[in-house]
mmCIF file as Biopython writes it, N, C-alpha, C and O atoms, coordinates in Angstrom:
data_model
#
loop_
_atom_site.group_PDB
_atom_site.id
_atom_site.type_symbol
_atom_site.label_atom_id
_atom_site.label_alt_id
_atom_site.label_comp_id
_atom_site.label_asym_id
_atom_site.label_entity_id
_atom_site.label_seq_id
_atom_site.pdbx_PDB_ins_code
_atom_site.Cartn_x
_atom_site.Cartn_y
_atom_site.Cartn_z
_atom_site.occupancy
_atom_site.B_iso_or_equiv
_atom_site.auth_seq_id
_atom_site.auth_asym_id
_atom_site.pdbx_PDB_model_num
ATOM 1   N N  . UNK A ? 1  ? 129.642 113.228 38.604 1.0 0.0 1  A 1 
ATOM 2   C CA . UNK A ? 1  ? 127.994 113.639 37.812 1.0 0.0 1  A 1 
ATOM 3   C C  . UNK A ? 1  ? 127.075 112.844 38.591 1.0 0.0 1  A 1 
ATOM 4   O O  . UNK A ? 1  ? 126.093 113.179 39.254 1.0 0.0 1  A 1 
ATOM 5   N N  . UNK A ? 2  ? 127.762 111.382 38.300 1.0 0.0 2  A 1 
ATOM 6   C CA . UNK A ? 2  ? 126.293 110.129 38.578 1.0 0.0 2  A 1 
ATOM 7   C C  . UNK A ? 2  ? 125.995 110.699 39.851 1.0 0.0 2  A 1 
ATOM 8   O O  . UNK A ? 2  ? 124.929 111.302 39.727 1.0 0.0 2  A 1 
ATOM 9   N N  . UNK A ? 3  ? 126.579 110.831 41.426 1.0 0.0 3  A 1 
ATOM 10  C CA . UNK A ? 3  ? 126.795 111.258 43.025 1.0 0.0 3  A 1 
ATOM 11  C C  . UNK A ? 3  ? 125.552 112.424 42.908 1.0 0.0 3  A 1 
ATOM 12  O O  . UNK A ? 3  ? 124.686 112.387 43.782 1.0 0.0 3  A 1 
ATOM 13  N N  . UNK A ? 4  ? 125.450 113.513 41.781 1.0 0.0 4  A 1 
ATOM 14  C CA . UNK A ? 4  ? 125.463 114.765 41.666 1.0 0.0 4  A 1 
ATOM 15  C C  . UNK A ? 4  ? 123.474 114.578 41.523 1.0 0.0 4  A 1 
ATOM 16  O O  . UNK A ? 4  ? 122.492 115.045 42.101 1.0 0.0 4  A 1 
ATOM 17  N N  . UNK A ? 5  ? 123.694 113.811 40.624 1.0 0.0 5  A 1 
ATOM 18  C CA . UNK A ? 5  ? 121.734 113.397 39.930 1.0 0.0 5  A 1 
ATOM 19  C C  . UNK A ? 5  ? 121.149 112.534 41.249 1.0 0.0 5  A 1 
ATOM 20  O O  . UNK A ? 5  ? 120.083 112.562 41.864 1.0 0.0 5  A 1 
ATOM 21  N N  . UNK A ? 6  ? 122.190 111.880 41.350 1.0 0.0 6  A 1 
ATOM 22  C CA . UNK A ? 6  ? 121.284 110.878 42.421 1.0 0.0 6  A 1 
ATOM 23  C C  . UNK A ? 6  ? 120.672 111.607 43.687 1.0 0.0 6  A 1 
ATOM 24  O O  . UNK A ? 6  ? 119.546 111.443 44.156 1.0 0.0 6  A 1 
ATOM 25  N N  . UNK A ? 7  ? 121.778 112.535 44.174 1.0 0.0 7  A 1 
ATOM 26  C CA . UNK A ? 7  ? 121.579 113.338 45.231 1.0 0.0 7  A 1 
ATOM 27  C C  . UNK A ? 7  ? 120.533 114.506 44.803 1.0 0.0 7  A 1 
ATOM 28  O O  . UNK A ? 7  ? 120.302 115.299 45.716 1.0 0.0 7  A 1 
ATOM 29  N N  . UNK A ? 8  ? 119.995 114.705 43.821 1.0 0.0 8  A 1 
ATOM 30  C CA . UNK A ? 8  ? 119.591 115.572 43.245 1.0 0.0 8  A 1 
ATOM 31  C C  . UNK A ? 8  ? 117.924 115.250 43.955 1.0 0.0 8  A 1 
ATOM 32  O O  . UNK A ? 8  ? 117.102 115.669 44.770 1.0 0.0 8  A 1 
ATOM 33  N N  . UNK A ? 9  ? 118.167 114.292 43.045 1.0 0.0 9  A 1 
ATOM 34  C CA . UNK A ? 9  ? 116.680 113.155 42.632 1.0 0.0 9  A 1 
ATOM 35  C C  . UNK A ? 9  ? 116.232 112.401 44.190 1.0 0.0 9  A 1 
ATOM 36  O O  . UNK A ? 9  ? 115.169 111.782 44.246 1.0 0.0 9  A 1 
ATOM 37  N N  . UNK A ? 10 ? 117.262 112.531 45.605 1.0 0.0 10 A 1 
ATOM 38  C CA . UNK A ? 10 ? 116.468 112.477 46.950 1.0 0.0 10 A 1 
ATOM 39  C C  . UNK A ? 10 ? 116.354 113.195 47.389 1.0 0.0 10 A 1 
ATOM 40  O O  . UNK A ? 10 ? 115.708 112.977 48.414 1.0 0.0 10 A 1 
ATOM 41  N N  . UNK A ? 11 ? 116.703 114.465 47.229 1.0 0.0 11 A 1 
ATOM 42  C CA . UNK A ? 11 ? 116.445 115.856 47.922 1.0 0.0 11 A 1 
ATOM 43  C C  . UNK A ? 11 ? 114.748 116.492 47.210 1.0 0.0 11 A 1 
ATOM 44  O O  . UNK A ? 11 ? 113.846 117.139 47.743 1.0 0.0 11 A 1 
ATOM 45  N N  . UNK A ? 12 ? 114.967 115.752 45.353 1.0 0.0 12 A 1 
ATOM 46  C CA . UNK A ? 12 ? 113.561 116.689 45.385 1.0 0.0 12 A 1 
ATOM 47  C C  . UNK A ? 12 ? 112.402 115.538 45.583 1.0 0.0 12 A 1 
ATOM 48  O O  . UNK A ? 12 ? 111.227 115.906 45.601 1.0 0.0 12 A 1 
ATOM 49  N N  . UNK A ? 13 ? 112.731 114.134 45.732 1.0 0.0 13 A 1 
ATOM 50  C CA . UNK A ? 13 ? 111.693 113.335 46.393 1.0 0.0 13 A 1 
ATOM 51  C C  . UNK A ? 13 ? 111.425 113.796 47.691 1.0 0.0 13 A 1 
ATOM 52  O O  . UNK A ? 13 ? 110.250 113.695 48.043 1.0 0.0 13 A 1 
ATOM 53  N N  . UNK A ? 14 ? 112.328 114.342 48.598 1.0 0.0 14 A 1 
ATOM 54  C CA . UNK A ? 14 ? 111.881 114.712 50.156 1.0 0.0 14 A 1 
ATOM 55  C C  . UNK A ? 14 ? 110.597 115.531 49.949 1.0 0.0 14 A 1 
ATOM 56  O O  . UNK A ? 14 ? 109.438 115.392 50.340 1.0 0.0 14 A 1 
ATOM 57  N N  . UNK A ? 15 ? 111.462 116.760 48.916 1.0 0.0 15 A 1 
ATOM 58  C CA . UNK A ? 15 ? 110.525 117.808 48.982 1.0 0.0 15 A 1 
ATOM 59  C C  . UNK A ? 15 ? 109.300 117.703 48.441 1.0 0.0 15 A 1 
ATOM 60  O O  . UNK A ? 15 ? 108.289 118.182 48.953 1.0 0.0 15 A 1 
ATOM 61  N N  . UNK A ? 16 ? 109.341 117.041 47.331 1.0 0.0 16 A 1 
ATOM 62  C CA . UNK A ? 16 ? 108.180 116.958 46.789 1.0 0.0 16 A 1 
ATOM 63  C C  . UNK A ? 16 ? 107.076 116.251 47.432 1.0 0.0 16 A 1 
ATOM 64  O O  . UNK A ? 16 ? 105.921 116.511 47.094 1.0 0.0 16 A 1 
ATOM 65  N N  . UNK A ? 17 ? 107.479 114.871 48.851 1.0 0.0 17 A 1 
ATOM 66  C CA . UNK A ? 17 ? 106.450 114.684 49.573 1.0 0.0 17 A 1 
ATOM 67  C C  . UNK A ? 17 ? 105.970 115.144 50.726 1.0 0.0 17 A 1 
ATOM 68  O O  . UNK A ? 17 ? 104.990 114.804 51.389 1.0 0.0 17 A 1 
ATOM 69  N N  . UNK A ? 18 ? 107.398 116.575 51.000 1.0 0.0 18 A 1 
ATOM 70  C CA . UNK A ? 18 ? 106.539 117.716 52.319 1.0 0.0 18 A 1 
ATOM 71  C C  . UNK A ? 18 ? 105.455 118.159 51.312 1.0 0.0 18 A 1 
ATOM 72  O O  . UNK A ? 18 ? 104.301 118.030 51.721 1.0 0.0 18 A 1 
ATOM 73  N N  . UNK A ? 19 ? 105.600 118.597 50.218 1.0 0.0 19 A 1 
ATOM 74  C CA . UNK A ? 19 ? 105.010 119.866 49.337 1.0 0.0 19 A 1 
ATOM 75  C C  . UNK A ? 19 ? 103.191 118.872 49.675 1.0 0.0 19 A 1 
ATOM 76  O O  . UNK A ? 19 ? 102.207 119.191 50.343 1.0 0.0 19 A 1 
ATOM 77  N N  . UNK A ? 20 ? 103.470 117.796 48.925 1.0 0.0 20 A 1 
ATOM 78  C CA . UNK A ? 20 ? 102.119 117.010 49.058 1.0 0.0 20 A 1 
ATOM 79  C C  . UNK A ? 20 ? 101.325 116.765 50.426 1.0 0.0 20 A 1 
ATOM 80  O O  . UNK A ? 20 ? 100.103 116.689 50.554 1.0 0.0 20 A 1 
ATOM 81  N N  . UNK A ? 21 ? 102.240 116.665 51.350 1.0 0.0 21 A 1 
ATOM 82  C CA . UNK A ? 21 ? 101.577 116.183 52.331 1.0 0.0 21 A 1 
ATOM 83  C C  . UNK A ? 21 ? 101.056 117.927 53.088 1.0 0.0 21 A 1 
ATOM 84  O O  . UNK A ? 21 ? 100.100 118.038 53.856 1.0 0.0 21 A 1 
ATOM 85  N N  . UNK A ? 22 ? 101.642 118.713 52.787 1.0 0.0 22 A 1 
ATOM 86  C CA . UNK A ? 22 ? 101.041 119.964 53.245 1.0 0.0 22 A 1 
ATOM 87  C C  . UNK A ? 22 ? 99.948  120.555 52.434 1.0 0.0 22 A 1 
ATOM 88  O O  . UNK A ? 22 ? 99.219  121.437 52.890 1.0 0.0 22 A 1 
ATOM 89  N N  . UNK A ? 23 ? 99.823  120.050 51.169 1.0 0.0 23 A 1 
ATOM 90  C CA . UNK A ? 23 ? 98.742  120.599 50.491 1.0 0.0 23 A 1 
ATOM 91  C C  . UNK A ? 23 ? 97.611  119.925 51.090 1.0 0.0 23 A 1 
ATOM 92  O O  . UNK A ? 23 ? 96.664  120.692 51.266 1.0 0.0 23 A 1 
ATOM 93  N N  . UNK A ? 24 ? 97.428  118.839 51.427 1.0 0.0 24 A 1 
ATOM 94  C CA . UNK A ? 24 ? 96.752  117.700 51.493 1.0 0.0 24 A 1 
ATOM 95  C C  . UNK A ? 24 ? 96.163  118.245 53.126 1.0 0.0 24 A 1 
ATOM 96  O O  . UNK A ? 24 ? 95.017  118.671 53.265 1.0 0.0 24 A 1 
ATOM 97  N N  . UNK A ? 25 ? 96.957  118.165 54.052 1.0 0.0 25 A 1 
ATOM 98  C CA . UNK A ? 25 ? 97.175  118.518 55.207 1.0 0.0 25 A 1 
ATOM 99  C C  . UNK A ? 25 ? 95.693  120.115 55.363 1.0 0.0 25 A 1 
ATOM 100 O O  . UNK A ? 25 ? 94.835  120.653 56.062 1.0 0.0 25 A 1 
ATOM 101 N N  . UNK A ? 26 ? 96.355  120.099 54.195 1.0 0.0 26 A 1 
ATOM 102 C CA . UNK A ? 26 ? 95.102  122.178 54.085 1.0 0.0 26 A 1 
ATOM 103 C C  . UNK A ? 26 ? 94.046  122.037 53.665 1.0 0.0 26 A 1 
ATOM 104 O O  . UNK A ? 26 ? 93.115  122.823 53.847 1.0 0.0 26 A 1 
ATOM 105 N N  . UNK A ? 27 ? 93.991  120.718 52.848 1.0 0.0 27 A 1 
ATOM 106 C CA . UNK A ? 27 ? 92.516  120.601 52.594 1.0 0.0 27 A 1 
ATOM 107 C C  . UNK A ? 27 ? 91.691  119.919 53.127 1.0 0.0 27 A 1 
ATOM 108 O O  . UNK A ? 27 ? 90.479  119.831 52.932 1.0 0.0 27 A 1 
ATOM 109 N N  . UNK A ? 28 ? 92.734  119.129 54.221 1.0 0.0 28 A 1 
ATOM 110 C CA . UNK A ? 28 ? 91.964  118.419 54.973 1.0 0.0 28 A 1 
ATOM 111 C C  . UNK A ? 28 ? 91.197  119.275 55.953 1.0 0.0 28 A 1 
ATOM 112 O O  . UNK A ? 28 ? 90.059  119.031 56.353 1.0 0.0 28 A 1 
ATOM 113 N N  . UNK A ? 29 ? 92.061  120.459 56.345 1.0 0.0 29 A 1 
ATOM 114 C CA . UNK A ? 29 ? 91.133  121.613 57.384 1.0 0.0 29 A 1 
ATOM 115 C C  . UNK A ? 29 ? 90.796  122.355 56.440 1.0 0.0 29 A 1 
ATOM 116 O O  . UNK A ? 29 ? 91.150  123.499 56.723 1.0 0.0 29 A 1 
ATOM 117 N N  . UNK A ? 30 ? 90.156  122.305 55.184 1.0 0.0 30 A 1 
ATOM 118 C CA . UNK A ? 30 ? 88.978  122.854 54.600 1.0 0.0 30 A 1 
ATOM 119 C C  . UNK A ? 30 ? 89.772  124.381 53.994 1.0 0.0 30 A 1 
ATOM 120 O O  . UNK A ? 30 ? 89.200  125.421 53.665 1.0 0.0 30 A 1 
ATOM 121 N N  . UNK A ? 31 ? 91.278  124.081 53.990 1.0 0.0 31 A 1 
ATOM 122 C CA . UNK A ? 31 ? 91.788  125.365 53.582 1.0 0.0 31 A 1 
ATOM 123 C C  . UNK A ? 31 ? 92.004  125.448 51.510 1.0 0.0 31 A 1 
ATOM 124 O O  . UNK A ? 31 ? 92.494  124.678 50.685 1.0 0.0 31 A 1 
ATOM 125 N N  . UNK A ? 32 ? 91.405  126.655 51.439 1.0 0.0 32 A 1 
ATOM 126 C CA . UNK A ? 32 ? 91.049  126.471 49.674 1.0 0.0 32 A 1 
ATOM 127 C C  . UNK A ? 32 ? 92.592  127.131 49.376 1.0 0.0 32 A 1 
ATOM 128 O O  . UNK A ? 32 ? 93.229  126.704 48.413 1.0 0.0 32 A 1 
ATOM 129 N N  . UNK A ? 33 ? 93.102  128.089 50.167 1.0 0.0 33 A 1 
ATOM 130 C CA . UNK A ? 33 ? 94.274  128.643 49.691 1.0 0.0 33 A 1 
ATOM 131 C C  . UNK A ? 33 ? 95.547  128.201 51.178 1.0 0.0 33 A 1 
ATOM 132 O O  . UNK A ? 33 ? 95.553  127.804 52.343 1.0 0.0 33 A 1 
ATOM 133 N N  . UNK A ? 34 ? 96.416  128.604 50.124 1.0 0.0 34 A 1 
ATOM 134 C CA . UNK A ? 34 ? 97.597  128.114 51.561 1.0 0.0 34 A 1 
ATOM 135 C C  . UNK A ? 34 ? 99.116  129.063 51.146 1.0 0.0 34 A 1 
ATOM 136 O O  . UNK A ? 34 ? 99.951  128.740 50.300 1.0 0.0 34 A 1 
ATOM 137 N N  . UNK A ? 35 ? 99.132  130.320 52.053 1.0 0.0 35 A 1 
ATOM 138 C CA . UNK A ? 35 ? 99.871  131.300 51.655 1.0 0.0 35 A 1 
ATOM 139 C C  . UNK A ? 35 ? 100.032 132.014 50.730 1.0 0.0 35 A 1 
ATOM 140 O O  . UNK A ? 35 ? 101.057 132.522 50.275 1.0 0.0 35 A 1 
ATOM 141 N N  . UNK A ? 36 ? 98.298  132.101 50.225 1.0 0.0 36 A 1 
ATOM 142 C CA . UNK A ? 36 ? 98.295  133.108 48.984 1.0 0.0 36 A 1 
ATOM 143 C C  . UNK A ? 36 ? 97.832  131.922 47.457 1.0 0.0 36 A 1 
ATOM 144 O O  . UNK A ? 36 ? 97.104  132.212 46.507 1.0 0.0 36 A 1 
ATOM 145 N N  . UNK A ? 37 ? 98.647  130.450 47.746 1.0 0.0 37 A 1 
ATOM 146 C CA . UNK A ? 37 ? 98.655  129.536 46.432 1.0 0.0 37 A 1 
ATOM 147 C C  . UNK A ? 37 ? 96.757  128.855 46.190 1.0 0.0 37 A 1 
ATOM 148 O O  . UNK A ? 37 ? 95.972  129.576 46.805 1.0 0.0 37 A 1 
ATOM 149 N N  . UNK A ? 38 ? 96.269  128.024 45.661 1.0 0.0 38 A 1 
ATOM 150 C CA . UNK A ? 38 ? 95.394  127.408 45.752 1.0 0.0 38 A 1 
ATOM 151 C C  . UNK A ? 38 ? 96.101  126.151 46.174 1.0 0.0 38 A 1 
ATOM 152 O O  . UNK A ? 38 ? 97.168  125.847 45.641 1.0 0.0 38 A 1 
ATOM 153 N N  . UNK A ? 39 ? 95.404  125.202 47.368 1.0 0.0 39 A 1 
ATOM 154 C CA . UNK A ? 39 ? 96.128  124.048 47.276 1.0 0.0 39 A 1 
ATOM 155 C C  . UNK A ? 39 ? 95.973  123.334 46.530 1.0 0.0 39 A 1 
ATOM 156 O O  . UNK A ? 39 ? 96.896  122.532 46.673 1.0 0.0 39 A 1 
ATOM 157 N N  . UNK A ? 40 ? 95.000  122.843 45.242 1.0 0.0 40 A 1 
ATOM 158 C CA . UNK A ? 40 ? 95.368  122.055 44.390 1.0 0.0 40 A 1 
ATOM 159 C C  . UNK A ? 40 ? 96.572  122.236 43.261 1.0 0.0 40 A 1 
ATOM 160 O O  . UNK A ? 40 ? 97.075  121.294 42.649 1.0 0.0 40 A 1 
ATOM 161 N N  . UNK A ? 41 ? 96.770  122.998 43.177 1.0 0.0 41 A 1 
ATOM 162 C CA . UNK A ? 41 ? 98.001  123.819 42.395 1.0 0.0 41 A 1 
ATOM 163 C C  . UNK A ? 41 ? 99.367  123.588 43.404 1.0 0.0 41 A 1 
ATOM 164 O O  . UNK A ? 41 ? 100.420 123.882 42.839 1.0 0.0 41 A 1 
ATOM 165 N N  . UNK A ? 42 ? 99.475  123.207 44.516 1.0 0.0 42 A 1 
ATOM 166 C CA . UNK A ? 42 ? 100.472 122.888 45.309 1.0 0.0 42 A 1 
ATOM 167 C C  . UNK A ? 42 ? 100.702 121.674 45.461 1.0 0.0 42 A 1 
ATOM 168 O O  . UNK A ? 42 ? 101.763 121.209 45.878 1.0 0.0 42 A 1 
ATOM 169 N N  . UNK A ? 43 ? 99.585  120.964 45.087 1.0 0.0 43 A 1 
ATOM 170 C CA . UNK A ? 43 ? 99.049  119.284 44.855 1.0 0.0 43 A 1 
ATOM 171 C C  . UNK A ? 43 ? 100.582 119.360 43.971 1.0 0.0 43 A 1 
ATOM 172 O O  . UNK A ? 43 ? 101.731 118.961 44.165 1.0 0.0 43 A 1 
ATOM 173 N N  . UNK A ? 44 ? 99.898  120.068 42.976 1.0 0.0 44 A 1 
ATOM 174 C CA . UNK A ? 44 ? 100.319 119.682 41.541 1.0 0.0 44 A 1 
ATOM 175 C C  . UNK A ? 44 ? 101.637 119.774 40.992 1.0 0.0 44 A 1 
ATOM 176 O O  . UNK A ? 44 ? 102.253 119.284 40.046 1.0 0.0 44 A 1 
ATOM 177 N N  . UNK A ? 45 ? 101.936 120.919 42.326 1.0 0.0 45 A 1 
ATOM 178 C CA . UNK A ? 45 ? 103.340 121.331 42.292 1.0 0.0 45 A 1 
ATOM 179 C C  . UNK A ? 45 ? 104.151 120.164 42.678 1.0 0.0 45 A 1 
ATOM 180 O O  . UNK A ? 45 ? 105.126 119.809 42.016 1.0 0.0 45 A 1 
ATOM 181 N N  . UNK A ? 46 ? 103.779 119.605 43.677 1.0 0.0 46 A 1 
ATOM 182 C CA . UNK A ? 46 ? 104.648 118.817 44.421 1.0 0.0 46 A 1 
ATOM 183 C C  . UNK A ? 46 ? 104.803 117.111 43.896 1.0 0.0 46 A 1 
ATOM 184 O O  . UNK A ? 46 ? 105.789 116.391 44.051 1.0 0.0 46 A 1 
ATOM 185 N N  . UNK A ? 47 ? 103.524 116.772 43.257 1.0 0.0 47 A 1 
ATOM 186 C CA . UNK A ? 47 ? 103.537 115.978 42.190 1.0 0.0 47 A 1 
ATOM 187 C C  . UNK A ? 47 ? 104.948 115.837 41.287 1.0 0.0 47 A 1 
ATOM 188 O O  . UNK A ? 47 ? 105.817 114.964 41.277 1.0 0.0 47 A 1 
ATOM 189 N N  . UNK A ? 48 ? 104.765 117.264 40.425 1.0 0.0 48 A 1 
ATOM 190 C CA . UNK A ? 48 ? 105.716 117.657 39.804 1.0 0.0 48 A 1 
ATOM 191 C C  . UNK A ? 48 ? 106.902 117.551 40.083 1.0 0.0 48 A 1 
ATOM 192 O O  . UNK A ? 48 ? 107.484 118.081 39.137 1.0 0.0 48 A 1 
ATOM 193 N N  . UNK A ? 49 ? 107.717 117.155 40.876 1.0 0.0 49 A 1 
ATOM 194 C CA . UNK A ? 49 ? 108.690 117.544 41.909 1.0 0.0 49 A 1 
ATOM 195 C C  . UNK A ? 49 ? 109.313 115.619 41.807 1.0 0.0 49 A 1 
ATOM 196 O O  . UNK A ? 49 ? 110.237 114.867 41.498 1.0 0.0 49 A 1 
ATOM 197 N N  . UNK A ? 50 ? 107.893 115.732 42.359 1.0 0.0 50 A 1 
ATOM 198 C CA . UNK A ? 50 ? 108.575 113.943 42.583 1.0 0.0 50 A 1 
ATOM 199 C C  . UNK A ? 50 ? 108.678 112.828 41.516 1.0 0.0 50 A 1 
ATOM 200 O O  . UNK A ? 50 ? 109.252 111.739 41.516 1.0 0.0 50 A 1 
ATOM 201 N N  . UNK A ? 51 ? 107.411 113.919 39.996 1.0 0.0 51 A 1 
ATOM 202 C CA . UNK A ? 51 ? 108.006 112.964 39.058 1.0 0.0 51 A 1 
ATOM 203 C C  . UNK A ? 51 ? 109.390 113.360 38.452 1.0 0.0 51 A 1 
ATOM 204 O O  . UNK A ? 51 ? 109.866 112.696 37.531 1.0 0.0 51 A 1 
ATOM 205 N N  . UNK A ? 52 ? 109.941 114.288 38.896 1.0 0.0 52 A 1 
ATOM 206 C CA . UNK A ? 52 ? 110.777 115.297 38.207 1.0 0.0 52 A 1 
ATOM 207 C C  . UNK A ? 52 ? 112.500 114.634 38.833 1.0 0.0 52 A 1 
ATOM 208 O O  . UNK A ? 52 ? 113.571 114.921 38.299 1.0 0.0 52 A 1 
ATOM 209 N N  . UNK A ? 53 ? 112.280 113.456 40.418 1.0 0.0 53 A 1 
ATOM 210 C CA . UNK A ? 53 ? 113.130 112.947 41.203 1.0 0.0 53 A 1 
ATOM 211 C C  . UNK A ? 53 ? 112.874 111.752 40.679 1.0 0.0 53 A 1 
ATOM 212 O O  . UNK A ? 53 ? 113.841 111.120 40.253 1.0 0.0 53 A 1 
ATOM 213 N N  . UNK A ? 54 ? 111.803 111.280 40.602 1.0 0.0 54 A 1 
ATOM 214 C CA . UNK A ? 54 ? 112.051 109.910 40.359 1.0 0.0 54 A 1 
ATOM 215 C C  . UNK A ? 54 ? 112.281 109.725 38.422 1.0 0.0 54 A 1 
ATOM 216 O O  . UNK A ? 54 ? 111.895 108.794 37.716 1.0 0.0 54 A 1 
ATOM 217 N N  . UNK A ? 55 ? 112.936 110.819 38.067 1.0 0.0 55 A 1 
ATOM 218 C CA . UNK A ? 55 ? 113.744 111.028 36.850 1.0 0.0 55 A 1 
ATOM 219 C C  . UNK A ? 55 ? 114.888 110.526 37.252 1.0 0.0 55 A 1 
ATOM 220 O O  . UNK A ? 55 ? 115.477 109.468 37.029 1.0 0.0 55 A 1 
ATOM 221 N N  . UNK A ? 56 ? 115.137 111.593 37.974 1.0 0.0 56 A 1 
ATOM 222 C CA . UNK A ? 56 ? 116.503 111.895 38.487 1.0 0.0 56 A 1 
ATOM 223 C C  . UNK A ? 56 ? 117.211 110.688 38.820 1.0 0.0 56 A 1 
ATOM 224 O O  . UNK A ? 56 ? 118.275 110.549 38.216 1.0 0.0 56 A 1 
ATOM 225 N N  . UNK A ? 57 ? 116.795 109.516 39.865 1.0 0.0 57 A 1 
ATOM 226 C CA . UNK A ? 57 ? 116.812 109.174 40.175 1.0 0.0 57 A 1 
ATOM 227 C C  . UNK A ? 57 ? 117.288 107.377 38.985 1.0 0.0 57 A 1 
ATOM 228 O O  . UNK A ? 57 ? 118.205 106.556 39.021 1.0 0.0 57 A 1 
ATOM 229 N N  . UNK A ? 58 ? 116.328 107.522 38.320 1.0 0.0 58 A 1 
ATOM 230 C CA . UNK A ? 58 ? 116.569 106.735 37.040 1.0 0.0 58 A 1 
ATOM 231 C C  . UNK A ? 58 ? 117.666 106.938 36.272 1.0 0.0 58 A 1 
ATOM 232 O O  . UNK A ? 58 ? 118.574 106.130 36.072 1.0 0.0 58 A 1 
ATOM 233 N N  . UNK A ? 59 ? 117.550 108.135 35.811 1.0 0.0 59 A 1 
ATOM 234 C CA . UNK A ? 59 ? 118.171 108.600 35.112 1.0 0.0 59 A 1 
ATOM 235 C C  . UNK A ? 59 ? 120.447 108.444 35.785 1.0 0.0 59 A 1 
ATOM 236 O O  . UNK A ? 59 ? 121.461 108.594 35.103 1.0 0.0 59 A 1 
ATOM 237 N N  . UNK A ? 60 ? 120.301 108.124 37.221 1.0 0.0 60 A 1 
ATOM 238 C CA . UNK A ? 60 ? 121.306 108.419 37.634 1.0 0.0 60 A 1 
ATOM 239 C C  . UNK A ? 60 ? 121.714 106.521 38.101 1.0 0.0 60 A 1 
ATOM 240 O O  . UNK A ? 60 ? 122.832 106.008 38.133 1.0 0.0 60 A 1 
ATOM 241 N N  . UNK A ? 61 ? 120.600 105.973 38.351 1.0 0.0 61 A 1 
ATOM 242 C CA . UNK A ? 61 ? 121.532 104.801 38.002 1.0 0.0 61 A 1 
ATOM 243 C C  . UNK A ? 61 ? 121.260 103.863 36.379 1.0 0.0 61 A 1 
ATOM 244 O O  . UNK A ? 61 ? 121.229 102.633 36.360 1.0 0.0 61 A 1 
ATOM 245 N N  . UNK A ? 62 ? 121.136 104.467 35.499 1.0 0.0 62 A 1 
ATOM 246 C CA . UNK A ? 62 ? 121.605 103.966 34.417 1.0 0.0 62 A 1 
ATOM 247 C C  . UNK A ? 62 ? 122.619 104.266 33.714 1.0 0.0 62 A 1 
ATOM 248 O O  . UNK A ? 62 ? 123.086 103.788 32.681 1.0 0.0 62 A 1 
ATOM 249 N N  . UNK A ? 63 ? 123.066 105.548 34.725 1.0 0.0 63 A 1 
ATOM 250 C CA . UNK A ? 63 ? 124.662 105.960 34.200 1.0 0.0 63 A 1 
ATOM 251 C C  . UNK A ? 63 ? 125.775 104.754 34.722 1.0 0.0 63 A 1 
ATOM 252 O O  . UNK A ? 63 ? 125.594 103.845 35.532 1.0 0.0 63 A 1 
ATOM 253 N N  . UNK A ? 64 ? 126.918 105.091 33.978 1.0 0.0 64 A 1 
ATOM 254 C CA . UNK A ? 64 ? 128.212 104.339 34.186 1.0 0.0 64 A 1 
ATOM 255 C C  . UNK A ? 64 ? 128.928 104.889 35.229 1.0 0.0 64 A 1 
ATOM 256 O O  . UNK A ? 64 ? 128.846 106.116 35.286 1.0 0.0 64 A 1 
ATOM 257 N N  . UNK A ? 65 ? 129.521 104.420 35.966 1.0 0.0 65 A 1 
ATOM 258 C CA . UNK A ? 65 ? 130.652 105.247 37.027 1.0 0.0 65 A 1 
ATOM 259 C C  . UNK A ? 65 ? 131.886 105.578 36.385 1.0 0.0 65 A 1 
ATOM 260 O O  . UNK A ? 65 ? 132.771 106.161 37.011 1.0 0.0 65 A 1 
#
């Protein structure tokens, strides 16, 4: 279970970072919406996924083998 949660945290971290970068570049190029979604909402979603990834990595680090 520890390996699964650790892997989930790693994947979530990468996905959250990519979503945040897409939202920031969208706002940098003055796009208010990206694929029909507000860029600010996409950024908040990416931050939320990143926070979940941090929680998963901390949970995996505190688990016993």
